[in-house]
C-alpha positions as CSV (number, residue, x, y, z in Angstrom):
1,M,102.0,103.4,73.8
2,A,101.1,105.4,70.8
3,V,100.3,109.1,71.1
4,G,96.6,109.6,71.3
5,G,96.1,105.9,72.2
6,A,93.9,104.8,75.1
7,F,95.5,103.5,78.3
8,A,94.3,102.6,81.7
9,V,94.7,105.6,84.0
10,W,93.8,104.0,87.3
11,P,96.8,101.6,87.6
12,R,99.2,104.3,86.4
13,M,97.9,106.8,89.0
14,Q,98.2,104.1,91.7
15,A,101.8,103.4,90.7
16,I,102.7,107.1,90.9
17,T,100.9,107.5,94.2
18,L,102.7,104.5,95.7
19,E,106.0,105.8,94.5
20,V,105.4,109.3,96.1
21,I,104.4,107.6,99.4
22,I,107.5,105.5,99.4
23,R,109.7,108.5,98.7
24,A,108.0,110.7,101.4
25,V,107.7,108.1,104.1
26,F,111.0,106.3,103.6
27,R,113.0,108.8,101.5
28,V,114.0,106.0,99.2
29,N,115.4,107.4,96.0
30,D,117.2,104.5,94.3
31,A,114.8,103.1,91.7
32,E,115.7,99.5,92.6
33,R,115.0,100.1,96.2
34,V,111.8,101.9,95.5
35,E,110.6,98.9,93.5
36,H,111.7,96.6,96.3
37,V,109.6,98.5,98.9
38,A,106.7,98.9,96.4
39,S,106.6,95.1,95.7
40,R,106.0,94.5,99.4
41,L,103.3,97.2,99.6
42,R,101.4,96.5,96.3
43,P,99.5,93.4,97.5
44,C,98.1,95.2,100.5
45,W,97.5,98.3,98.5
46,K,95.6,96.3,95.9
47,I,93.3,94.6,98.4
48,T,92.5,97.8,100.3
49,S,92.1,100.0,97.2
50,E,88.9,98.3,96.3
51,P,86.0,99.4,98.5
52,R,84.9,95.9,99.5
53,G,88.4,94.8,100.5
54,F,89.1,98.1,102.3
55,Y,86.0,97.9,104.4
56,I,86.2,94.3,105.2
57,A,89.9,94.5,106.2
58,E,89.2,97.6,108.3
59,L,86.2,96.0,110.1
60,L,87.8,92.6,110.8
61,G,91.5,93.6,111.0
62,P,94.3,91.9,109.2
63,E,95.0,89.6,112.1
64,R,91.8,87.7,111.5
65,G,93.0,85.7,108.6
66,V,90.4,82.9,108.8
67,K,87.4,85.2,108.6
68,L,89.1,87.2,105.8
69,A,89.8,84.0,103.9
70,S,86.1,83.0,104.1
71,L,85.2,86.4,102.6
72,G,87.5,86.0,99.6
73,L,90.4,88.0,101.1
74,S,92.8,85.2,102.0
75,G,95.8,87.2,101.0
76,V,95.4,89.9,103.6
77,P,97.6,88.4,106.4
78,Q,100.4,87.6,103.9
79,A,100.1,91.1,102.4
80,V,100.3,92.7,105.8
81,A,103.3,90.5,106.7
82,R,105.1,91.8,103.6
83,V,104.3,95.4,104.5
84,H,105.7,94.8,108.0
85,E,108.8,93.2,106.4
86,A,109.4,96.4,104.3
87,I,109.0,98.6,107.3
88,D,111.3,96.4,109.4
89,Q,113.9,96.6,106.7
90,E,113.7,100.4,106.5
91,V,113.8,100.7,110.3
92,A,116.9,98.5,110.4
93,E,118.5,100.7,107.6
94,R,117.8,103.9,109.6
95,R,119.3,102.4,112.8
96,R,122.6,101.8,110.9
97,E,122.7,105.5,109.9
98,A,124.3,108.1,112.1
99,N,122.3,111.1,110.8
100,L,118.8,110.0,111.8
101,D,118.1,113.5,113.4
102,E,119.1,115.2,110.2
103,R,116.9,113.2,107.9
104,E,113.5,114.6,106.8
105,D,111.6,111.5,105.8
106,I,108.6,110.6,107.9
107,L,110.0,107.3,109.1
108,S,113.2,109.0,110.4
109,M,111.2,111.7,112.2
110,L,109.0,109.1,113.9
111,M,112.0,107.1,115.0
112,A,113.9,110.2,116.2
113,G,110.9,111.9,117.8
114,T,112.2,115.2,116.4
115,R,108.9,117.0,115.7
116,R,107.0,118.9,118.3
117,G,108.9,117.5,121.2
118,R,107.6,114.0,120.8
119,R,109.5,111.0,122.0
120,A,110.8,108.4,119.5
121,A,108.2,105.9,118.3
122,E,108.5,102.3,119.4
123,H,109.0,99.6,116.8
124,E,105.4,98.4,116.7
125,Q,104.2,102.1,116.5
126,L,106.3,102.5,113.4
127,R,104.4,99.7,111.7
128,T,101.0,101.4,112.4
129,S,102.2,105.0,111.8
130,S,104.2,104.5,108.5
């Protein structure tokens, strides 16, 4: 990109925001792993970042794939499945680590229940909280 040249701001800001979320929620710092998680989150992010897609997905819920498909949002169930896959992979990674109580990422805190005396979140709760 040339200095002073025009470029699309919205996609770049979305990419930065997604990376910040991944780093805060999952404490993923390795660039390759950030991209791996981002690649699973991007399709759902894209659908819900447009007002029409967000409101329809919110009203109908991602489990109603047939209705969403008839409204032009056929990728929602697959996108949600990929998000669940990313969360499941990160949960499995945390369970292999011995220092879960010492980590400061949001997912680890939810799993350990270390904040405000809360009990550890169940697996399904992690999918909806993360």
